[in-house]
PyMOL commands that place a pseudoatom at each C-alpha (Angstrom):
pseudoatom trace, name=CA, resn=MET, resi=1, chain=A, elem=C, hetatm=0, pos=[88.750, -101.861, -23.760]
pseudoatom trace, name=CA, resn=THR, resi=2, chain=A, elem=C, hetatm=0, pos=[89.481, -98.123, -23.827]
pseudoatom trace, name=CA, resn=VAL, resi=3, chain=A, elem=C, hetatm=0, pos=[90.151, -96.228, -27.042]
pseudoatom trace, name=CA, resn=ALA, resi=4, chain=A, elem=C, hetatm=0, pos=[90.806, -92.545, -27.622]
pseudoatom trace, name=CA, resn=THR, resi=5, chain=A, elem=C, hetatm=0, pos=[88.358, -90.726, -29.873]
pseudoatom trace, name=CA, resn=ASN, resi=6, chain=A, elem=C, hetatm=0, pos=[88.898, -87.716, -32.085]
pseudoatom trace, name=CA, resn=GLU, resi=7, chain=A, elem=C, hetatm=0, pos=[87.118, -85.487, -29.558]
pseudoatom trace, name=CA, resn=GLY, resi=8, chain=A, elem=C, hetatm=0, pos=[89.885, -86.059, -26.990]
pseudoatom trace, name=CA, resn=THR, resi=9, chain=A, elem=C, hetatm=0, pos=[87.734, -88.340, -24.848]
pseudoatom trace, name=CA, resn=ASP, resi=10, chain=A, elem=C, hetatm=0, pos=[88.114, -92.010, -24.058]
pseudoatom trace, name=CA, resn=ARG, resi=11, chain=A, elem=C, hetatm=0, pos=[85.486, -94.597, -24.921]
pseudoatom trace, name=CA, resn=SER, resi=12, chain=A, elem=C, hetatm=0, pos=[85.262, -97.903, -23.099]
pseudoatom trace, name=CA, resn=VAL, resi=13, chain=A, elem=C, hetatm=0, pos=[82.854, -100.757, -23.754]
pseudoatom trace, name=CA, resn=PHE, resi=14, chain=A, elem=C, hetatm=0, pos=[81.859, -103.154, -20.982]
pseudoatom trace, name=CA, resn=ALA, resi=15, chain=A, elem=C, hetatm=0, pos=[79.692, -106.273, -21.020]
pseudoatom trace, name=CA, resn=VAL, resi=16, chain=A, elem=C, hetatm=0, pos=[77.232, -106.276, -18.131]
pseudoatom trace, name=CA, resn=SER, resi=17, chain=A, elem=C, hetatm=0, pos=[75.151, -109.277, -17.108]
pseudoatom trace, name=CA, resn=GLY, resi=18, chain=A, elem=C, hetatm=0, pos=[71.876, -109.287, -15.231]
pseudoatom trace, name=CA, resn=MET, resi=19, chain=A, elem=C, hetatm=0, pos=[70.104, -106.388, -16.959]
pseudoatom trace, name=CA, resn=THR, resi=20, chain=A, elem=C, hetatm=0, pos=[66.583, -107.381, -17.989]
pseudoatom trace, name=CA, resn=CYS, resi=21, chain=A, elem=C, hetatm=0, pos=[64.521, -104.185, -18.308]
pseudoatom trace, name=CA, resn=GLY, resi=22, chain=A, elem=C, hetatm=0, pos=[64.481, -100.428, -18.713]
pseudoatom trace, name=CA, resn=SER, resi=23, chain=A, elem=C, hetatm=0, pos=[64.822, -99.943, -14.966]
pseudoatom trace, name=CA, resn=CYS, resi=24, chain=A, elem=C, hetatm=0, pos=[68.064, -101.926, -15.083]
pseudoatom trace, name=CA, resn=VAL, resi=25, chain=A, elem=C, hetatm=0, pos=[69.346, -99.661, -17.842]
pseudoatom trace, name=CA, resn=SER, resi=26, chain=A, elem=C, hetatm=0, pos=[68.466, -96.583, -15.773]
pseudoatom trace, name=CA, resn=SER, resi=27, chain=A, elem=C, hetatm=0, pos=[70.183, -97.949, -12.669]
pseudoatom trace, name=CA, resn=VAL, resi=28, chain=A, elem=C, hetatm=0, pos=[73.391, -98.818, -14.507]
pseudoatom trace, name=CA, resn=SER, resi=29, chain=A, elem=C, hetatm=0, pos=[73.416, -95.512, -16.402]
pseudoatom trace, name=CA, resn=ALA, resi=30, chain=A, elem=C, hetatm=0, pos=[72.893, -93.491, -13.221]
pseudoatom trace, name=CA, resn=ALA, resi=31, chain=A, elem=C, hetatm=0, pos=[75.588, -95.339, -11.286]
pseudoatom trace, name=CA, resn=ILE, resi=32, chain=A, elem=C, hetatm=0, pos=[78.176, -94.983, -14.029]
pseudoatom trace, name=CA, resn=GLY, resi=33, chain=A, elem=C, hetatm=0, pos=[77.195, -91.374, -14.657]
pseudoatom trace, name=CA, resn=LYS, resi=34, chain=A, elem=C, hetatm=0, pos=[78.281, -90.501, -11.093]
pseudoatom trace, name=CA, resn=VAL, resi=35, chain=A, elem=C, hetatm=0, pos=[81.890, -91.537, -11.778]
pseudoatom trace, name=CA, resn=ASP, resi=36, chain=A, elem=C, hetatm=0, pos=[84.183, -88.515, -12.081]
pseudoatom trace, name=CA, resn=GLY, resi=37, chain=A, elem=C, hetatm=0, pos=[85.172, -87.872, -15.683]
pseudoatom trace, name=CA, resn=VAL, resi=38, chain=A, elem=C, hetatm=0, pos=[82.262, -89.746, -17.288]
pseudoatom trace, name=CA, resn=SER, resi=39, chain=A, elem=C, hetatm=0, pos=[80.507, -87.582, -19.869]
pseudoatom trace, name=CA, resn=GLY, resi=40, chain=A, elem=C, hetatm=0, pos=[78.262, -90.159, -21.502]
pseudoatom trace, name=CA, resn=VAL, resi=41, chain=A, elem=C, hetatm=0, pos=[76.790, -93.625, -20.960]
pseudoatom trace, name=CA, resn=ASP, resi=42, chain=A, elem=C, hetatm=0, pos=[75.035, -95.701, -23.613]
pseudoatom trace, name=CA, resn=VAL, resi=43, chain=A, elem=C, hetatm=0, pos=[73.457, -98.983, -22.496]
pseudoatom trace, name=CA, resn=GLU, resi=44, chain=A, elem=C, hetatm=0, pos=[72.285, -101.569, -25.024]
pseudoatom trace, name=CA, resn=LEU, resi=45, chain=A, elem=C, hetatm=0, pos=[69.872, -103.790, -23.103]
pseudoatom trace, name=CA, resn=SER, resi=46, chain=A, elem=C, hetatm=0, pos=[69.648, -106.540, -25.727]
pseudoatom trace, name=CA, resn=THR, resi=47, chain=A, elem=C, hetatm=0, pos=[73.403, -107.187, -25.766]
pseudoatom trace, name=CA, resn=GLY, resi=48, chain=A, elem=C, hetatm=0, pos=[74.438, -105.986, -22.308]
pseudoatom trace, name=CA, resn=ALA, resi=49, chain=A, elem=C, hetatm=0, pos=[77.000, -103.660, -23.888]
pseudoatom trace, name=CA, resn=VAL, resi=50, chain=A, elem=C, hetatm=0, pos=[77.666, -100.461, -21.958]
pseudoatom trace, name=CA, resn=THR, resi=51, chain=A, elem=C, hetatm=0, pos=[79.675, -97.763, -23.713]
pseudoatom trace, name=CA, resn=VAL, resi=52, chain=A, elem=C, hetatm=0, pos=[81.204, -95.136, -21.438]
pseudoatom trace, name=CA, resn=SER, resi=53, chain=A, elem=C, hetatm=0, pos=[82.798, -91.947, -22.713]
pseudoatom trace, name=CA, resn=GLY, resi=54, chain=A, elem=C, hetatm=0, pos=[84.727, -89.185, -20.977]
pseudoatom trace, name=CA, resn=THR, resi=55, chain=A, elem=C, hetatm=0, pos=[88.195, -88.616, -19.570]
pseudoatom trace, name=CA, resn=GLY, resi=56, chain=A, elem=C, hetatm=0, pos=[90.014, -89.492, -16.384]
pseudoatom trace, name=CA, resn=PHE, resi=57, chain=A, elem=C, hetatm=0, pos=[88.000, -92.522, -15.270]
pseudoatom trace, name=CA, resn=THR, resi=58, chain=A, elem=C, hetatm=0, pos=[89.417, -96.008, -14.811]
pseudoatom trace, name=CA, resn=ASP, resi=59, chain=A, elem=C, hetatm=0, pos=[87.967, -99.384, -15.746]
pseudoatom trace, name=CA, resn=GLN, resi=60, chain=A, elem=C, hetatm=0, pos=[87.984, -100.274, -12.039]
pseudoatom trace, name=CA, resn=GLU, resi=61, chain=A, elem=C, hetatm=0, pos=[85.852, -97.225, -11.192]
pseudoatom trace, name=CA, resn=ILE, resi=62, chain=A, elem=C, hetatm=0, pos=[83.323, -98.303, -13.813]
pseudoatom trace, name=CA, resn=ARG, resi=63, chain=A, elem=C, hetatm=0, pos=[83.383, -101.894, -12.534]
pseudoatom trace, name=CA, resn=ASP, resi=64, chain=A, elem=C, hetatm=0, pos=[82.770, -100.655, -8.984]
pseudoatom trace, name=CA, resn=ALA, resi=65, chain=A, elem=C, hetatm=0, pos=[79.840, -98.483, -10.118]
pseudoatom trace, name=CA, resn=ILE, resi=66, chain=A, elem=C, hetatm=0, pos=[78.256, -101.392, -11.986]
pseudoatom trace, name=CA, resn=GLU, resi=67, chain=A, elem=C, hetatm=0, pos=[78.598, -103.641, -8.945]
pseudoatom trace, name=CA, resn=ARG, resi=68, chain=A, elem=C, hetatm=0, pos=[77.165, -100.960, -6.618]
pseudoatom trace, name=CA, resn=ALA, resi=69, chain=A, elem=C, hetatm=0, pos=[74.134, -100.853, -8.916]
pseudoatom trace, name=CA, resn=GLY, resi=70, chain=A, elem=C, hetatm=0, pos=[73.708, -104.597, -8.347]
pseudoatom trace, name=CA, resn=TYR, resi=71, chain=A, elem=C, hetatm=0, pos=[75.013, -105.965, -11.648]
pseudoatom trace, name=CA, resn=GLN, resi=72, chain=A, elem=C, hetatm=0, pos=[78.072, -107.891, -12.732]
pseudoatom trace, name=CA, resn=LEU, resi=73, chain=A, elem=C, hetatm=0, pos=[80.716, -106.976, -15.261]
pseudoatom trace, name=CA, resn=SER, resi=74, chain=A, elem=C, hetatm=0, pos=[81.008, -110.038, -17.449]
pseudoatom trace, name=CA, resn=GLY, resi=75, chain=A, elem=C, hetatm=0, pos=[84.052, -108.862, -19.411]
pseudoatom trace, name=CA, resn=THR, resi=76, chain=A, elem=C, hetatm=0, pos=[85.093, -106.074, -21.717]
pseudoatom trace, name=CA, resn=GLY, resi=77, chain=A, elem=C, hetatm=0, pos=[84.188, -105.687, -25.348]
pseudoatom trace, name=CA, resn=SER, resi=78, chain=A, elem=C, hetatm=0, pos=[85.752, -103.623, -28.071]
for i in range(1, 78): cmd.bond("trace and resi %d" % i, "trace and resi %d" % (i + 1))
show_as sticks, trace
zoom trace
């Protein structure tokens, strides 16, 4: 789900499965961080929630980045 924030950026939350350690968090963060328009990535290992902020990126671009990192998008949160 993507919502606009007061800062003029979008914020999307994704549920990612398969992350089990800090290295997983780093891999997912790095992959998503390379997507044009992404200005921030926050990964919560315990829940699998990945919050992405920025402008101009699409959910599909984020999905593709997650899959390139070797993980699966298990749905979207709020």
